[in-house]
C-alpha positions as CSV (number, residue, x, y, z in Angstrom):
1,X,110.8,87.5,54.1
2,X,107.4,89.1,53.2
3,X,107.3,87.3,49.9
4,X,108.0,84.0,51.5
5,X,105.4,84.6,54.1
6,X,102.8,85.4,51.5
7,X,103.5,82.3,49.5
8,X,103.3,80.1,52.5
9,X,100.1,81.5,53.8
10,X,98.1,82.6,50.8
11,X,96.4,79.2,50.3
12,X,95.0,79.1,53.8
13,X,94.6,82.8,54.5
14,X,91.6,84.1,56.5
15,X,90.7,87.7,56.5
16,X,91.6,90.9,58.3
17,X,91.1,94.6,57.6
18,X,93.4,96.6,55.3
19,X,91.5,99.9,55.5
20,X,91.7,101.5,57.9
21,X,95.3,100.3,58.1
22,X,95.3,97.8,60.9
23,X,97.8,96.4,63.3
24,X,100.3,93.7,62.4
25,X,99.7,93.8,58.6
26,X,102.3,94.0,55.9
27,X,102.2,97.8,55.8
28,X,103.7,97.8,59.4
29,X,107.1,96.8,60.7
30,X,105.4,94.1,62.7
31,X,104.0,91.7,60.1
32,X,102.6,88.7,62.1
33,X,101.6,85.5,60.4
34,X,98.7,85.0,62.7
35,X,97.2,88.4,62.0
36,X,94.4,86.8,59.9
37,X,93.6,84.1,62.4
38,X,90.9,83.8,64.9
39,X,91.1,84.8,68.6
40,X,92.6,81.9,70.5
41,X,94.7,80.6,67.7
42,X,98.2,79.9,69.2
43,X,97.2,82.0,72.2
44,X,96.0,85.0,70.2
45,X,94.4,87.4,72.7
46,X,91.2,89.4,72.8
47,X,90.8,92.2,72.1
48,X,92.7,92.9,68.8
49,X,95.1,89.9,69.0
50,X,97.4,91.6,71.4
51,X,99.5,93.2,68.6
52,X,101.7,96.3,68.7
53,X,100.3,99.7,67.8
54,X,99.8,100.1,64.1
55,X,99.6,103.1,61.8
56,X,97.5,105.9,63.0
57,X,94.4,106.5,60.8
58,X,92.7,109.9,60.9
59,X,89.0,109.7,60.6
60,X,86.3,112.4,60.9
61,X,83.0,112.3,62.6
62,X,80.3,112.2,59.9
63,X,82.7,110.5,57.5
64,X,81.7,107.3,55.6
65,X,84.6,104.9,55.9
66,X,84.8,102.3,53.1
67,X,86.3,99.3,55.0
68,X,88.4,96.9,53.0
69,X,89.5,93.4,53.8
70,X,92.8,91.7,53.1
71,X,94.5,88.3,53.2
72,X,98.0,87.1,52.4
73,X,97.1,86.5,48.8
74,X,96.7,90.2,48.2
75,X,100.1,91.7,47.2
76,X,99.2,95.2,46.3
77,X,97.3,96.7,49.3
78,X,96.6,100.0,47.6
79,X,94.9,98.5,44.6
80,X,91.1,98.0,44.8
81,X,89.6,95.6,43.9
82,X,92.4,93.1,44.2
83,X,93.5,90.9,41.2
84,X,91.0,88.2,40.4
85,X,91.3,84.6,41.5
86,X,92.6,85.1,45.1
87,X,91.6,82.3,47.4
88,X,89.5,83.5,50.4
89,X,89.0,81.8,53.8
90,X,85.5,83.2,54.2
91,X,84.1,80.1,55.9
92,X,80.7,80.5,54.1
93,X,80.4,84.2,55.0
94,X,78.7,85.3,58.2
95,X,78.2,88.5,60.2
96,X,80.6,91.4,60.6
97,X,80.5,94.2,63.1
98,X,82.5,97.4,63.0
99,X,83.1,99.1,66.4
100,X,84.8,101.9,68.1
101,X,86.7,101.9,71.4
102,X,87.8,105.0,73.3
103,X,89.4,103.2,76.1
104,X,92.0,100.9,74.5
105,X,89.7,98.0,73.9
106,X,88.0,97.7,77.3
107,X,84.6,98.5,75.8
108,X,83.4,98.5,72.2
109,X,80.4,100.3,70.6
110,X,79.0,99.2,67.3
111,X,78.8,101.7,64.4
112,X,78.2,99.2,61.6
113,X,76.9,95.7,60.9
114,X,76.7,93.5,57.8
115,X,75.2,90.0,57.7
116,X,75.4,86.9,55.5
117,X,77.9,87.9,52.9
118,X,80.6,89.5,55.1
119,X,83.6,89.5,54.8
120,X,84.9,89.6,51.3
121,X,88.1,91.1,49.9
122,X,86.5,92.1,46.6
123,X,84.0,94.6,48.0
124,X,84.0,97.7,50.2
125,X,81.9,97.8,53.3
126,X,80.7,101.4,54.0
127,X,80.4,102.4,57.7
128,X,79.5,105.8,59.0
129,X,81.5,107.4,61.8
130,X,78.5,109.1,63.6
131,X,78.7,112.9,63.4
132,X,77.7,113.2,67.1
133,X,80.5,111.0,68.6
134,X,83.0,112.8,70.8
135,X,86.5,113.6,69.3
136,X,89.1,111.0,70.2
137,X,92.7,112.2,70.1
138,X,94.7,109.5,71.9
139,X,95.7,106.9,69.2
140,X,96.8,104.5,72.0
141,X,93.2,104.4,73.3
142,X,91.2,105.1,70.2
143,X,90.5,102.0,68.1
144,X,88.4,100.9,65.1
145,X,87.8,97.2,64.8
146,X,86.3,94.5,62.6
147,X,84.8,91.5,64.4
148,X,83.4,88.5,62.5
149,X,81.4,85.4,63.3
150,X,81.6,82.9,60.4
151,X,79.1,80.3,59.1
152,X,81.2,77.2,58.9
153,X,83.3,77.6,62.0
154,X,82.8,78.5,65.6
155,X,85.7,81.0,65.5
156,X,85.6,84.7,66.5
157,X,87.8,87.1,64.5
158,X,88.8,90.5,65.8
159,X,91.2,92.9,64.1
160,X,91.9,96.5,65.1
161,X,93.3,99.8,63.8
162,X,94.6,102.7,65.8
163,X,92.8,105.9,65.0
164,X,92.1,109.4,65.9
165,X,88.6,110.9,65.3
166,X,88.4,114.6,64.5
167,X,85.3,116.8,64.7
168,X,82.3,115.4,66.4
169,X,80.5,116.7,69.5
170,X,82.5,117.3,72.7
171,X,79.3,116.6,74.6
172,X,78.3,113.7,72.4
173,X,78.4,110.0,73.1
174,X,79.1,106.7,71.4
175,X,76.2,104.5,70.2
176,X,74.7,102.2,72.8
177,X,75.0,98.9,71.0
178,X,77.8,96.7,72.5
179,X,80.0,94.6,70.2
180,X,79.0,90.9,70.0
181,X,81.7,88.7,71.4
182,X,81.3,84.9,71.1
183,X,83.5,81.8,71.2
184,X,86.4,83.3,73.2
185,X,87.7,80.7,75.6
186,X,89.9,83.3,77.2
187,X,86.6,84.9,78.5
188,X,85.2,81.5,79.5
189,X,82.9,81.2,76.5
190,X,82.2,77.9,74.9
191,X,82.9,77.4,71.2
192,X,79.4,76.8,70.0
193,X,78.3,79.9,67.9
194,X,78.1,80.5,64.2
195,X,76.3,83.0,62.0
196,X,74.0,82.3,59.1
197,X,76.1,83.1,56.0
198,X,75.8,82.9,52.3
199,X,77.5,79.4,52.3
200,X,79.9,80.4,49.5
201,X,83.5,79.4,49.7
202,X,84.8,82.0,47.2
203,X,83.6,85.4,46.1
204,X,80.3,86.5,47.5
205,X,77.6,88.7,46.0
206,X,78.8,91.6,48.2
207,X,77.1,93.7,50.8
208,X,73.3,93.8,50.7
209,X,72.1,97.2,49.3
210,X,69.7,97.8,52.1
211,X,72.4,97.1,54.7
212,X,74.7,99.5,52.9
213,X,72.0,102.2,53.1
214,X,71.5,101.6,56.8
215,X,75.3,101.7,57.5
216,X,75.8,104.9,55.5
217,X,72.7,106.7,56.8
218,X,73.4,106.6,60.6
219,X,71.3,103.6,61.6
220,X,73.7,103.0,64.5
221,X,74.3,106.6,65.5
222,X,73.2,108.0,68.8
223,X,69.5,108.4,68.7
224,X,69.2,106.3,65.5
225,X,66.8,103.3,65.1
226,X,69.6,100.8,65.6
227,X,71.0,102.5,68.7
228,X,70.6,99.6,71.1
229,X,69.1,96.8,68.9
230,X,71.1,96.7,65.6
231,X,70.5,94.2,62.8
232,X,69.6,90.6,63.3
233,X,73.0,88.8,63.1
234,X,71.3,85.4,62.8
235,X,73.6,83.8,65.3
236,X,73.1,80.1,65.7
237,X,74.1,77.7,68.5
238,X,75.6,74.4,67.4
């Protein structure tokens, strides 16, 4: 069944996260054909799509997580980079945020942002788990997510992984920057937002080196310069 699903969907596949191992992907028992689609597609719910709990990923405060993306054209999920020539539904690139929730998705705090060229399955997107966040031990409540606003479409993508975070500061706090949520009709939002992307339909040039440095060096950590402001995501109204 998995092979059939892959062959059917690979031509039109969008993008989700493969590392950390996320919900409803082919590494779970709950492979879902809509896992790569936007929030609202066939009733897909915010946050996370409403999927069952996925594998539990153990992360550490102060660790740089090399986030990887995936679509149904990728057959070997442990191989990086994937084989060449895989079609990508990047929609001209856009802006990605990586966020943490400690309350099962009720609130989200940004720990990483990439603009213009994100996402792309052929690159890793480093994100720092701030060393001063509190530990998080309940994998039902602790979540890591990718959210994406594309260039060519007014569609909001949100994909989540169940995690625990070891280490950290018991008296610490999450960064102040809230995750950007747009174009979610479930929340009463109009579908009229897009991000300025690289306008490429295939492989991008990868993450900007300056943004990589910011994401690896704690720009979004508590007390950092990006604590409540973040990068300019260049969101445009249609």
